GULUMDREN-679503 format. One record per atom (N, C-alpha, C): residue in one letter; atom name; z, x, y. Coordinates in nm, 3 decimals. Layout:
// GULUMDREN-679503
  code  site       c3       c1       c2
     a    CA        Z        X        Y
...
// end
This chain:
// GULUMDREN-679503
  code  site       c3       c1       c2
     x     N    0.134    1.575    2.667
     x    CA    0.226    1.701    2.623
     x     C    0.308    1.634    2.482
     x     N    0.339    1.536    2.514
     x    CA    0.454    1.501    2.434
     x     C    0.366    1.495    2.271
     x     N    0.244    1.417    2.291
     x    CA    0.169    1.410    2.161
     x     C    0.130    1.500    2.114
     x     N    0.110    1.644    2.248
     x    CA    0.017    1.756    2.135
     x     C    0.168    1.834    2.083
     x     N    0.298    1.833    2.105
     x    CA    0.420    1.852    2.048
     x     C    0.441    1.773    1.893
     x     N    0.420    1.635    1.929
     x    CA    0.413    1.619    1.806
     x     C    0.285    1.659    1.696
     x     N    0.215    1.636    1.752
     x    CA    0.071    1.709    1.639
     x     C    0.073    1.845    1.594
     x     N    0.165    1.966    1.689
     x    CA    0.204    2.077    1.623
     x     C    0.303    2.106    1.512
     x     N    0.437    2.034    1.575
     x    CA    0.543    2.036    1.518
     x     C    0.473    1.944    1.316
     x     N    0.393    1.885    1.394
     x    CA    0.369    1.831    1.191
     x     C    0.297    1.893    1.170
     x     N    0.238    1.970    1.242
     x    CA    0.095    2.065    1.134
     x     C    0.166    2.155    1.103
     x     N    0.289    2.200    1.158
     x    CA    0.387    2.322    1.143
     x     C    0.459    2.281    0.994
     x     N    0.451    2.164    0.935
     x    CA    0.597    2.087    0.837
     x     C    0.653    2.060    0.909
     x     N    0.721    2.080    1.048
     x    CA    0.876    2.052    1.062
     x     C    0.877    1.934    1.152
     x     N    0.879    1.818    1.079
     x    CA    0.833    1.686    1.069
     x     C    1.004    1.644    1.155
     x     N    1.122    1.665    1.128
     x    CA    1.257    1.650    1.208
     x     C    1.216    1.652    1.351
     x     N    1.182    1.804    1.402
     x    CA    1.129    1.794    1.509
     x     C    0.978    1.757    1.574
     x     N    0.912    1.713    1.462
     x    CA    0.824    1.604    1.520
     x     C    0.909    1.459    1.566
     x     N    0.939    1.427    1.469
     x    CA    0.976    1.277    1.530
     x     C    1.162    1.318    1.656
     x     N    1.171    1.397    1.646
     x    CA    1.251    1.390    1.790
     x     C    1.178    1.399    1.905
     x     N    1.060    1.466    1.890
     x    CA    0.955    1.486    2.014
     x     C    0.922    1.334    2.059
     x     N    0.860    1.298    1.896
     x    CA    0.828    1.142    1.901
     x     C    0.861    1.091    1.965
     x     N    1.058    1.055    1.904
     x    CA    1.135    0.958    1.984
     x     C    1.187    0.951    2.110
     x     N    1.173    1.088    2.147
     x    CA    1.258    1.122    2.304
     x     C    1.109    1.072    2.420
     x     N    0.990    1.064    2.326
     x    CA    0.872    1.021    2.440
     x     C    0.889    0.892    2.523
     x     N    0.896    0.883    2.655
     x    CA    0.878    0.762    2.746
     x     C    0.774    0.689    2.669
     x     N    0.657    0.713    2.681
     x    CA    0.557    0.676    2.644
     x     C    0.526    0.722    2.545
     x     N    0.466    0.623    2.473
     x    CA    0.349    0.648    2.290
     x     C    0.227    0.630    2.327
     x     N    0.138    0.685    2.275
     x    CA    0.031    0.621    2.271
     x     C   -0.009    0.682    2.116
     x     N   -0.159    0.633    2.126
     x    CA   -0.204    0.589    1.978
     x     C   -0.218    0.763    1.898
     x     N   -0.255    0.882    2.012
     x    CA   -0.220    0.993    1.938
     x     C   -0.106    1.070    1.898
     x     N   -0.004    1.000    1.988
     x    CA    0.112    1.066    1.909
     x     C    0.134    0.982    1.804
     x     N    0.147    0.813    1.822
     x    CA    0.177    0.709    1.646
     x     C    0.059    0.785    1.562
     x     N   -0.025    0.836    1.584
     x    CA   -0.135    0.898    1.481
     x     C   -0.062    1.012    1.381
     x     N   -0.011    1.143    1.494
     x    CA    0.027    1.249    1.495
     x     C    0.139    1.237    1.379
     x     N    0.235    1.112    1.417
     x    CA    0.334    1.115    1.320
     x     C    0.331    1.063    1.217
     x     N    0.230    0.961    1.227
     x    CA    0.214    0.889    1.075
     x     C    0.164    1.009    0.958
     x     N    0.038    1.087    1.043
     x    CA   -0.056    1.210    0.965
     x     C    0.095    1.298    0.902
     x     N    0.174    1.354    0.994
     x    CA    0.255    1.453    0.968
     x     C    0.339    1.404    0.848
     x     N    0.380    1.252    0.853
     x    CA    0.470    1.219    0.732
     x     C    0.354    1.241    0.641
     x     N    0.247    1.212    0.664
     x    CA    0.214    1.169    0.475
     x     C    0.181    1.299    0.437
     x     N    0.132    1.406    0.469
     x    CA    0.077    1.554    0.473
     x     C    0.195    1.604    0.397
     x     N    0.330    1.531    0.430
     x    CA    0.427    1.610    0.377
     x     C    0.509    1.553    0.222
     x     N    0.469    1.433    0.217
     x    CA    0.453    1.345    0.099
     x     C    0.574    1.229    0.122
     x     N    0.593    1.199    0.254
     x    CA    0.657    1.130    0.291
     x     C    0.603    0.953    0.367
     x     N    0.487    0.928    0.270
     x    CA    0.428    0.774    0.290
     x     C    0.526    0.653    0.348
     x     N    0.636    0.672    0.293
     x    CA    0.694    0.552    0.295
     x     C    0.703    0.540    0.465
     x     N    0.752    0.642    0.492
     x    CA    0.772    0.670    0.668
     x     C    0.613    0.660    0.734
     x     N    0.570    0.716    0.706
     x    CA    0.429    0.673    0.721
     x     C    0.417    0.519    0.753
     x     N    0.429    0.475    0.654
     x    CA    0.336    0.321    0.591
     x     C    0.413    0.250    0.744
     x     N    0.546    0.263    0.749
     x    CA    0.651    0.213    0.807
     x     C    0.608    0.263    0.977
     x     N    0.542    0.359    0.995
     x    CA    0.546    0.381    1.115
     x     C    0.393    0.299    1.158
     x     N    0.281    0.294    1.075
     x    CA    0.121    0.256    1.081
     x     C    0.221    0.111    1.097
     x     N    0.253    0.021    1.047
     x    CA    0.306   -0.138    1.018
     x     C    0.385   -0.151    1.184
     x     N    0.438   -0.044    1.199
     x    CA    0.486   -0.084    1.361
     x     C    0.433   -0.064    1.504
     x     N    0.332   -0.029    1.450
     x    CA    0.225   -0.019    1.548
     x     C    0.169   -0.148    1.667
     x     N    0.163   -0.266    1.621
     x    CA    0.129   -0.358    1.637
     x     C    0.242   -0.384    1.731
     x     N    0.392   -0.381    1.670
     x    CA    0.515   -0.467    1.718
     x     C    0.512   -0.355    1.877
     x     N    0.490   -0.246    1.881
     x    CA    0.467   -0.177    1.978
     x     C    0.334   -0.219    2.075
     x     N    0.233   -0.274    2.041
     x    CA    0.134   -0.322    2.128
     x     C    0.054   -0.217    2.086
     x     N    0.065   -0.104    2.028
     x    CA   -0.100    0.021    1.997
     x     C   -0.170   -0.049    1.919
     x     N   -0.334    0.011    1.947
     x    CA   -0.400   -0.048    1.850
     x     C   -0.400    0.078    1.776
     x     N   -0.458    0.048    1.620
     x    CA   -0.494    0.134    1.573
     x     C   -0.612    0.167    1.564
     x     N   -0.670    0.319    1.540
     x    CA   -0.779    0.352    1.574
     x     C   -0.832    0.434    1.415
     x     N   -0.985    0.467    1.386
     x    CA   -1.034    0.497    1.327
     x     C   -0.908    0.657    1.243
     x     N   -0.845    0.699    1.339
     x    CA   -0.791    0.817    1.272
     x     C   -0.646    0.750    1.226
     x     N   -0.610    0.672    1.281
     x    CA   -0.469    0.604    1.261
     x     C   -0.492    0.587    1.126
     x     N   -0.634    0.501    1.066
     x    CA   -0.630    0.432    0.918
     x     C   -0.615    0.550    0.824
     x     N   -0.681    0.648    0.877
     x    CA   -0.741    0.777    0.758
     x     C   -0.622    0.817    0.773
     x     N   -0.504    0.833    0.850
     x    CA   -0.369    0.914    0.878
     x     C   -0.320    0.799    0.759
     x     N   -0.299    0.715    0.766
     x    CA   -0.223    0.587    0.658
     x     C   -0.325    0.634    0.511
     x     N   -0.430    0.597    0.495
     x    CA   -0.495    0.629    0.357
     x     C   -0.443    0.774    0.305
     x     N   -0.403    0.826    0.398
     x    CA   -0.476    0.983    0.332
     x     C   -0.303    0.983    0.290
     x     N   -0.178    0.915    0.356
     x    CA   -0.035    0.894    0.325
     x     C   -0.022    0.838    0.222
     x     N   -0.103    0.732    0.166
     x    CA   -0.114    0.685    0.024
     x     C   -0.182    0.770   -0.084
     x     N   -0.309    0.811   -0.065
     x    CA   -0.356    0.873   -0.153
     x     C   -0.249    0.987   -0.190
     x     N   -0.222    1.061   -0.070
     x    CA   -0.138    1.173   -0.158
     x     C    0.005    1.143   -0.228
     x     N    0.000    1.006   -0.252
     x    CA    0.107    1.032   -0.288
     x     C    0.099    0.879   -0.362
     x     N   -0.015    0.862   -0.460
     x    CA   -0.019    0.748   -0.533
     x     C    0.004    0.601   -0.500
     x     N   -0.018    0.577   -0.368
     x    CA    0.003    0.440   -0.313
     x     C   -0.140    0.335   -0.319
     x     N   -0.188    0.303   -0.431
     x    CA   -0.328    0.275   -0.454
     x     C   -0.307    0.111   -0.370
     x     N   -0.234    0.036   -0.452
     x    CA   -0.237   -0.094   -0.382
     x     C   -0.200   -0.092   -0.250
     x     N   -0.165   -0.047   -0.204
     x    CA   -0.094   -0.007   -0.053
     x     C   -0.240    0.045    0.022
     x     N   -0.289    0.168   -0.014
     x    CA   -0.394    0.160    0.037
     x     C   -0.545    0.099    0.062
     x     N   -0.569    0.040   -0.077
     x    CA   -0.615   -0.060   -0.081
     x     C   -0.623   -0.179    0.058
     x     N   -0.471   -0.230    0.045
     x    CA   -0.439   -0.356    0.182
     x     C   -0.498   -0.291    0.279
     x     N   -0.436   -0.171    0.329
     x    CA   -0.485   -0.111    0.453
     x     C   -0.623   -0.061    0.482
     x     N   -0.706   -0.034    0.362
     x    CA   -0.848   -0.034    0.419
     x     C   -0.873   -0.147    0.419
     x     N   -0.842   -0.285    0.313
     x    CA   -0.897   -0.427    0.361
     x     C   -0.925   -0.428    0.483
     x     N   -0.801   -0.398    0.548
     x    CA   -0.667   -0.457    0.695
     x     C   -0.790   -0.425    0.723
     x     N   -0.837   -0.258    0.738
     x    CA   -0.911   -0.251    0.896
     x     C   -1.040   -0.328    0.935
     x     N   -1.110   -0.321    0.899
     x    CA   -1.191   -0.451    0.902
     x     C   -1.181   -0.618    0.954
     x     N   -1.090   -0.659    0.829
     x    CA   -1.022   -0.790    0.857
     x     C   -0.934   -0.832    0.950
     x     N   -0.867   -0.744    0.989
     x    CA   -0.747   -0.756    1.102
     x     C   -0.766   -0.677    1.211
     x     N   -0.849   -0.579    1.230
     x    CA   -0.856   -0.491    1.318
     x     C   -1.076   -0.443    1.391
     x     N   -1.109   -0.542    1.338
     x    CA   -1.218   -0.560    1.358
     x     C   -1.305   -0.377    1.375
     x     N   -1.262   -0.308    1.296
     x    CA   -1.301   -0.174    1.297
     x     C   -1.394   -0.155    1.176
     x     N   -1.506   -0.128    1.173
     x    CA   -1.580   -0.052    1.017
     x     C   -1.545    0.079    0.939
     x     N   -1.503    0.071    0.871
     x    CA   -1.475    0.191    0.816
     x     C   -1.575    0.260    0.817
     x     N   -1.551    0.416    0.824
     x    CA   -1.614    0.531    0.796
     x     C   -1.639    0.567    0.713
     x     N   -1.748    0.660    0.649
     x    CA   -1.716    0.748    0.487
     x     C   -1.631    0.828    0.503
     x     N   -1.538    0.875    0.605
     x    CA   -1.402    0.935    0.563
     x     C   -1.312    0.812    0.500
     x     N   -1.343    0.720    0.563
     x    CA   -1.235    0.641    0.475
     x     C   -1.279    0.557    0.334
     x     N   -1.391    0.571    0.334
     x    CA   -1.443    0.520    0.178
     x     C   -1.402    0.639    0.090
     x     N   -1.428    0.778    0.160
     x    CA   -1.369    0.889    0.096
     x     C   -1.274    0.922   -0.001
     x     N   -1.154    0.837    0.129
     x    CA   -1.010    0.881    0.128
     x     C   -0.977    0.723    0.032
     x     N   -1.080    0.605    0.003
     x    CA   -0.976    0.537   -0.082
     x     C   -1.029    0.576   -0.242
     x     N   -1.141    0.639   -0.242
     x    CA   -1.179    0.693   -0.383
     x     C   -1.129    0.787   -0.408
     x     N   -1.066    0.911   -0.373
     x    CA   -0.982    0.972   -0.367
     x     C   -0.868    0.902   -0.415
     x     N   -0.792    0.804   -0.324
     x    CA   -0.670    0.719   -0.416
     x     C   -0.671    0.660   -0.533
     x     N   -0.794    0.603   -0.550
     x    CA   -0.805    0.551   -0.705
     x     C   -0.851    0.676   -0.787
     x     N   -0.907    0.736   -0.776
     x    CA   -0.974    0.860   -0.881
     x     C   -0.798    0.923   -0.938
     x     N   -0.751    0.979   -0.840
     x    CA   -0.648    1.054   -0.832
     x     C   -0.519    0.959   -0.926
     x     N   -0.529    0.833   -0.909
     x    CA   -0.396    0.748   -0.972
     x     C   -0.488    0.725   -1.086
     x     N   -0.580    0.784   -1.156
     x    CA   -0.591    0.752   -1.263
     x     C   -0.706    0.627   -1.309
     x     N   -0.804    0.579   -1.210
     x    CA   -0.850    0.483   -1.199
     x     C   -0.959    0.521   -1.167
     x     N   -1.021    0.550   -1.237
     x    CA   -1.195    0.673   -1.248
     x     C   -1.286    0.539   -1.217
     x     N   -1.302    0.459   -1.343
     x    CA   -1.425    0.376   -1.306
     x     C   -1.392    0.287   -1.210
     x     N   -1.268    0.231   -1.124
     x    CA   -1.272    0.150   -1.025
     x     C   -1.274    0.253   -0.898
     x     N   -1.258    0.373   -0.914
     x    CA   -1.325    0.459   -0.777
     x     C   -1.464    0.459   -0.791
     x     N   -1.519    0.498   -0.898
     x    CA   -1.632    0.485   -0.918
     x     C   -1.766    0.355   -0.852
     x     N   -1.679    0.278   -0.918
     x    CA   -1.761    0.093   -0.878
     x     C   -1.709    0.115   -0.723
     x     N   -1.624    0.170   -0.658
     x    CA   -1.564    0.145   -0.529
     x     C   -1.657    0.267   -0.459
     x     N   -1.684    0.363   -0.448
     x    CA   -1.859    0.456   -0.452
     x     C   -1.984    0.369   -0.426
     x     N   -1.970    0.308   -0.552
     x    CA   -2.119    0.274   -0.579
     x     C   -2.133    0.119   -0.441
     x     N   -2.041    0.068   -0.468
     x    CA   -2.065   -0.049   -0.358
     x     C   -2.034   -0.052   -0.236
     x     N   -2.063    0.086   -0.156
     x    CA   -2.015    0.107   -0.076
     x     C   -2.169    0.041   -0.023
     x     N   -2.153   -0.007    0.145
     x    CA   -2.252   -0.018    0.234
     x     C   -2.381    0.078    0.259
     x     N   -2.348    0.198    0.247
     x    CA   -2.437    0.327    0.266
     x     C   -2.440    0.412    0.119
     x     N   -2.512    0.478    0.181
     x    CA   -2.500    0.588    0.025
     x     C   -2.359    0.677    0.040
     x     N   -2.338    0.758   -0.087
     x    CA   -2.165    0.812   -0.075
     x     C   -2.270    0.918   -0.053
     x     N   -2.122    0.965    0.062
     x    CA   -2.228    1.155    0.101
     x     C   -2.126    1.227    0.002
     x     N   -2.131    1.333    0.104
     x    CA   -2.068    1.514   -0.014
     x     C   -1.952    1.419   -0.040
     x     N   -1.851    1.355    0.094
     x    CA   -1.737    1.368    0.061
     x     C   -1.687    1.298   -0.048
     x     N   -1.712    1.207   -0.049
     x    CA   -1.721    1.104   -0.166
     x     C   -1.745    1.132   -0.309
     x     N   -1.870    1.250   -0.317
     x    CA   -1.870    1.288   -0.470
     x     C   -1.768    1.408   -0.476
     x     N   -1.767    1.441   -0.380
     x    CA   -1.590    1.559   -0.385
     x     C   -1.464    1.541   -0.408
     x     N   -1.478    1.382   -0.337
     x    CA   -1.361    1.290   -0.434
     x     C   -1.336    1.289   -0.517
     x     N   -1.468    1.193   -0.615
     x    CA   -1.485    1.133   -0.738
     x     C   -1.452    1.261   -0.847
     x     N   -1.508    1.343   -0.817
     x    CA   -1.532    1.501   -0.867
     x     C   -1.397    1.577   -0.909
     x     N   -1.315    1.528   -0.732
     x    CA   -1.185    1.620   -0.793
     x     C   -1.102    1.523   -0.889
     x     N   -1.093    1.431   -0.876
     x    CA   -1.054    1.314   -0.947
     x     C   -1.066    1.343   -1.108
     x     N   -1.202    1.353   -1.120
     x    CA   -1.225    1.384   -1.260
     x     C   -1.219    1.504   -1.355
     x     N   -1.196    1.625   -1.211
     x    CA   -1.120    1.715   -1.285
     x     C   -0.951    1.736   -1.305
     x     N   -0.896    1.652   -1.254
     x    CA   -0.758    1.626   -1.223
     x     C   -0.729    1.522   -1.357
     x     N   -0.848    1.430   -1.414
     x    CA   -0.810    1.340   -1.526
     x     C   -0.942    1.366   -1.686
     x     N   -0.964    1.487   -1.636
     x    CA   -1.098    1.540   -1.734
     x     C   -1.155    1.449   -1.803
     x     N   -1.238    1.366   -1.728
     x    CA   -1.354    1.363   -1.747
     x     C   -1.446    1.395   -1.733
     x     N   -1.517    1.464   -1.822
     x    CA   -1.643    1.552   -1.777
     x     C   -1.766    1.520   -1.758
     x     N   -1.772    1.390   -1.848
     x    CA   -1.916    1.313   -1.804
     x     C   -1.905    1.310   -1.637
     x     N   -1.843    1.166   -1.641
     x    CA   -1.876    1.153   -1.491
     x     C   -1.839    1.236   -1.381
     x     N   -1.775    1.365   -1.376
     x    CA   -1.741    1.509   -1.307
     x     C   -1.910    1.581   -1.334
     x     N   -1.956    1.562   -1.441
     x    CA   -2.132    1.593   -1.480
     x     C   -2.161    1.516   -1.351
     x     N   -2.155    1.383   -1.327
     x    CA   -2.243    1.306   -1.272
     x     C   -2.187    1.298   -1.135
     x     N   -2.091    1.295   -1.074
     x    CA   -2.072    1.353   -0.929
     x     C   -2.082    1.424   -0.852
     x     N   -2.066    1.550   -0.947
     x    CA   -2.152    1.698   -0.924
     x     C   -2.263    1.723   -0.914
     x     N   -2.345    1.669   -0.960
     x    CA   -2.509    1.671   -0.973
     x     C   -2.517    1.595   -0.842
     x     N   -2.457    1.513   -0.845
     x    CA   -2.489    1.414   -0.686
     x     C   -2.466    1.499   -0.561
     x     N   -2.316    1.538   -0.540
     x    CA   -2.281    1.640   -0.485
     x     C   -2.316    1.765   -0.448
     x     N   -2.389    1.816   -0.537
     x    CA   -2.524    1.884   -0.541
     x     C   -2.661    1.870   -0.448
     x     N   -2.685    1.804   -0.504
     x    CA   -2.824    1.736   -0.457
     x     C   -2.789    1.718   -0.247
     x     N   -2.711    1.672   -0.181
     x    CA   -2.628    1.708   -0.116
     x     C   -2.590    1.812    0.017
     x     N   -2.556    1.914   -0.071
     x    CA   -2.481    1.994   -0.010
     x     C   -2.436    2.087   -0.107
     x     N   -2.479    2.167   -0.219
     x    CA   -2.477    2.294   -0.281
     x     C   -2.390    2.393   -0.241
     x     N   -2.448    2.398   -0.080
     x    CA   -2.418    2.565   -0.040
     x     C   -2.286    2.563   -0.010
     x     N   -2.252    2.435    0.060
     x    CA   -2.117    2.398    0.138
     x     C   -1.975    2.317    0.070
     x     N   -2.039    2.345   -0.058
     x    CA   -1.950    2.306   -0.123
     x     C   -1.892    2.383   -0.302
     x     N   -1.853    2.527   -0.270
     x    CA   -1.882    2.616   -0.361
     x     C   -1.715    2.567   -0.453
     x     N   -1.619    2.528   -0.411
     x    CA   -1.524    2.442   -0.519
     x     C   -1.550    2.355   -0.633
     x     N   -1.685    2.322   -0.547
     x    CA   -1.675    2.232   -0.662
     x     C   -1.767    2.243   -0.801
     x     N   -1.845    2.374   -0.758
     x    CA   -1.917    2.441   -0.858
     x     C   -1.746    2.473   -0.986
     x     N   -1.644    2.510   -0.946
     x    CA   -1.542    2.574   -0.977
     x     C   -1.470    2.446   -1.055
     x     N   -1.449    2.342   -1.002
     x    CA   -1.415    2.234   -1.049
     x     C   -1.491    2.166   -1.161
     x     N   -1.621    2.171   -1.130
     x    CA   -1.658    2.097   -1.264
     x     C   -1.684    2.208   -1.368
     x     N   -1.696    2.344   -1.367
     x    CA   -1.665    2.432   -1.466
     x     C   -1.497    2.395   -1.529
     x     N   -1.435    2.409   -1.447
     x    CA   -1.297    2.356   -1.559
     x     C   -1.273    2.249   -1.582
     x     N   -1.377    2.151   -1.555
     x    CA   -1.364    1.991   -1.632
     x     C   -1.401    2.063   -1.753
     x     N   -1.570    2.089   -1.732
     x    CA   -1.645    2.097   -1.864
     x     C   -1.589    2.204   -1.984
     x     N   -1.484    2.317   -1.894
     x    CA   -1.383    2.429   -1.991
     x     C   -1.302    2.333   -2.058
     x     N   -1.207    2.224   -2.004
     x    CA   -1.146    2.204   -2.031
     x     C   -1.188    2.104   -2.165
     x     N   -1.293    2.033   -2.141
     x    CA   -1.321    1.958   -2.273
     x     C   -1.384    2.020   -2.357
     x     N   -1.419    2.125   -2.341
     x    CA   -1.463    2.207   -2.467
     x     C   -1.565    2.245   -2.454
     x     N   -1.682    2.198   -2.350
     x    CA   -1.826    2.185   -2.355
     x     C   -1.866    2.333   -2.279
     x     N   -1.889    2.475   -2.304
     x    CA   -1.909    2.571   -2.280
     x     C   -2.023    2.603   -2.256
     x     N   -2.116    2.521   -2.321
     x    CA   -2.280    2.495   -2.349
     x     C   -2.277    2.501   -2.166
// end
């Protein structure tokens, strides 16, 4: 019940109420911790999210895939790219968790949003599996943000090969990127 309250308050943007519910829980589990980390990350409070993330071990709570996604997302939303890379690398090294495609997409978003498009590209191309549509969409979004029409065209092309109907926003992002670069043709 406590985890559900934390999650509900977090998703409603009522982070103070979420934290109050979290703090008053007699026994916290990975779901309550993850909801609180994710809530802080989504409202732009990465330091609080990361502080909780790093407190997990102290309280003998094992982070899971979703917990890592929340921590990576908190870094991506606020440009903490070095911290995000550190968390991503610790996932397999320290927790024996193999990153999923959504973790890779989050790191591509993190690197790309910070303006490191080449590094985001290299990271995506160096994945153990072929990038999925989420990875390409993250790269396309970053290219749009930073005005890289050439890389945006490649990312959009790959995205459309994988999921043309499921990503209508990608057409708008590509169009806006090309228009901003003066490539009307």
